[in-house]
C-alpha positions, 0 to 999 in steps of 0.5 A: 143805072138810069137817072130821071130828073123832074120838077114836081108840084106836090100838094098835101091834102088840106095844104093852103098852097102847093110846094114845088120840088125838084127831085132826082130818081135813080133807078138801079133796074130801069126796066122796072120803072114802067112795070106796076108793082115793082117800084117804091112809087106803088106805095106813093102817099094817097095824101099827095099827088105828083104832077110833072110840069110840062113846061112852056109850049109853042104851036102853030095855029091849026096844029094837031096837038097830043101832049101827055101830062106826067104824074107820079100818081099815074105811074103808081096806079092811082085813079086821077082826074085831070082838068085844064083852064086857059088852053088855046081854043080847040084843045082839051085834057083827056081823062087819061091826062093827055092834052089833045086837039087841033088849035082852032084859034084864027090865024093870028097876025102875031103870036098869042100867048095863053096862060094854062093851069093844069090840075090833077086830083086823086081819089082822096081829094089831094090836088096838084097844079102846074101853070105854064104858057102856050104860045100860038104862032101864025100858020105859015 
């Protein structure tokens, strides 16, 4: 048996504000989690999007970044559109939900913190957002 603990941001279509929830998913057959068509997530409500908050990040100036963003909607096979604001210069979120690039911020004399807002929208218009900080430290 495998247990997965994650913090989700769930937004209902038409809701004024997102609701945060922590859930525990226990899998009796853990190999089925990664196989589409075999989990309860395949009937995930199209009126909701589950975005897994990546938490605070820290990188050096000039670092190459590849940070996959987790979403229960993606696991369930939904077509999703990702967007991000406030990323350090040189980073962007791909159509597949990975924050990638090379941090091009000039080498700061001290750490600089960026406040990032990540959002995901499904085909029905349901949207979820997560906000986190990304600290860029001087290159060594």
